[in-house]
C-alpha positions, 0 to 999 in steps of 0.5 A, spaced: 959 237 846 961 232 845 960 224 846 964 222 853 966 215 856 958 216 861 955 219 855 947 215 854 948 212 847 942 209 843 944 205 838 938 202 834 940 196 831 945 192 836 944 186 834 945 187 827 950 187 822 951 194 823 950 196 829 953 189 833 959 193 830 958 200 833 957 197 840 963 193 839 968 199 837 963 204 842 966 198 848 974 199 845 974 206 845 971 206 852 963 208 852 960 205 858 954 207 858 951 203 852 942 204 851 940 197 848 934 195 846 931 188 842 926 188 837 922 184 841 923 190 847 923 196 842 918 195 835 921 202 831 916 201 827 911 202 832 910 211 834 909 210 841 913 205 843 919 209 840 916 215 843 916 212 850 923 210 850 926 216 848 921 219 855 925 214 858 932 214 857 932 220 854 939 218 850 944 223 848 946 220 843 944 215 836 946 211 831 941 208 827 943 203 824 937 199 824 933 197 817 930 192 813 936 190 808 937 185 804 940 184 796 935 183 789 932 177 791 929 179 797 929 187 795 923 184 789 920 179 793 918 184 799 917 191 795 912 194 801 916 190 807 922 195 805 919 202 804 914 201 809 919 197 815 924 202 813 920 209 812 917 208 819 923 206 824 927 211 821 921 217 821 919 214 828 927 215 831 929 221 829 923 225 830 923 222 838 931 223 837 930 231 837 923 231 841 926 228 847 932 233 846 938 227 843 945 232 842 946 229 835 945 222 831 947 219 826 944 216 820 945 211 816 943 211 809 947 206 804 950 207 797 943 205 793 941 212 795 945 214 789 942 214 780 945 208 777 948 211 772 952 215 777 958 218 774 964 214 778 966 215 783 960 217 786 960 223 789 955 226 794 952 231 791 950 226 786 944 225 790 937 225 786 941 227 779 937 221 775 933 215 776 935 209 781 938 202 780 930 199 779 932 192 782 934 195 790 929 203 789 924 201 794 929 201 800 934 206 796 927 211 797 926 210 804 933 211 805 933 217 801 927 219 806 931 219 812 937 223 810 932 229 808 928 227 814 935 228 818 936 234 814 929 238 815 930 237 822 937 240 821 934 246 817 927 248 821 930 246 829 938 245 829 938 238 830 945 235 830 943 230 825 947 227 820 948 223 815 952 218 812 952 212 807 957 207 806 957 202 800 956 194 800 958 192 807 961 184 810 963 182 816 962 178 822 954 178 824 953 178 817 947 174 814 948 168 810 941 166 808 941 165 801 933 168 800 935 174 802 943 176 804 948 180 800 953 177 794 959 176 799 956 172 804 951 169 800 958 167 796 961 164 801 956 159 804 954 157 796 962 155 796 962 153 803 956 148 802 959 146 794 966 145 797 962 140 803 958 137 798 964 136 793 959 139 787 962 141 780 960 147 779 957 153 783 952 158 779 951 165 780 947 170 778 948 174 772 955 176 768 961 177 773 962 183 770 958 189 775 964 192 780 962 193 787 966 197 793 966 192 799 967 195 806 969 190 812 963 193 818 968 195 823 971 200 818 963 202 817 963 202 826 969 206 825 967 211 821 961 211 824 963 213 831 968 218 828 963 222 825 959 223 831 965 225 834 968 230 829 963 232 824 957 236 824 955 239 818 948 238 813 951 234 807 951 228 806 958 224 808 960 218 804 963 211 807 967 206 803 974 204 800 975 208 794 976 200 790 972 196 786 972 189 784 969 184 779 964 180 782 968 175 777 974 176 781 971 177 788 968 169 787 975 168 785 978 170 791 972 168 794 973 160 792 980 161 794 979 161 801 974 158 801 978 151 799 973 150 793 975 146 787 970 146 782 967 150 777 964 157 777 958 158 772 955 166 771 947 165 770 947 170 764 940 169 764 940 173 772 940 180 773 946 184 774 944 190 777 947 196 777 953 196 773 958 199 777 958 202 784 964 206 787 964 211 792 969 218 791 971 219 799 975 224 799 970 228 803 971 222 809 978 222 807 980 229 808 976 229 816 982 225 818 979 218 817 981 212 812 979 205 811 984 199 815 980 193 813 983 189 806 978 185 802 982 179 802 983 180 809 976 182 811 973 175 807 977 171 810 976 174 818 967 174 815 970 165 812 973 163 819 967 167 823 961 163 819 965 157 820 965 158 827 958 160 827 957 152 823 960 149 828 958 152 834 953 149 840 947 154 837 948 152 831 947 145 832 
């Protein structure tokens, strides 16, 4: 059984970076019956509200893209919220989807579920083999619980719940708040503001040495719809590009894209996080999917989107 154009599809978190991209991809692929609820309309942390929603709406396919997300600062500042909110919402959605007869659910995890010092590139089999990265362990523990919950419902009840582990994401719709954003939107904004203010330097946390892999959110959306249509197995699936870049080189690329002409200063007193985090995407490639957006093109597109938002009537 697979999705067809009239299938009832619930995208949890449809206003977020990932959820909005999945909605765009579904619409482009001709799916017309999307079931969407804002946070004000449906608090996914509220078990009774989620139960009532699934009982009434009866979605056939569920993309679980809702999550509380953020970078190192946010994870360090709000550890209780990161673990509680994510545990609550994913538990409620997975249970209700099974209970009310959904055909299939895709749970979106994160590459941070893997050990801090996992062999590179990271294979799916590295899960739970050693210690996590301390700077985001609250989020990681919640995501591990989510993918294991999905697996448990498959094992015990035969529920077709699958899990995908995307690498670091970016793109239109990202969070550019410097207090809790990830590295790409934070750097785009910092360089943009430094250029506007003619600041002599931009300070970046850490040494610039860590290696990171970045995936454009439209590529994740494409992979998510592909997996929902073609993958039905128990094992988790990595989603990435198979290529990484140092934070130093990423900053230089963003400096060029934004047109900033000052100096880049790395603050070695601040944490670097995981030394390297590159996913092995061989499993996904073998299924017939591959990414299509290069990092340079994706960064330029995201920068144009951010600039447009800054000059739109809604942002003034």
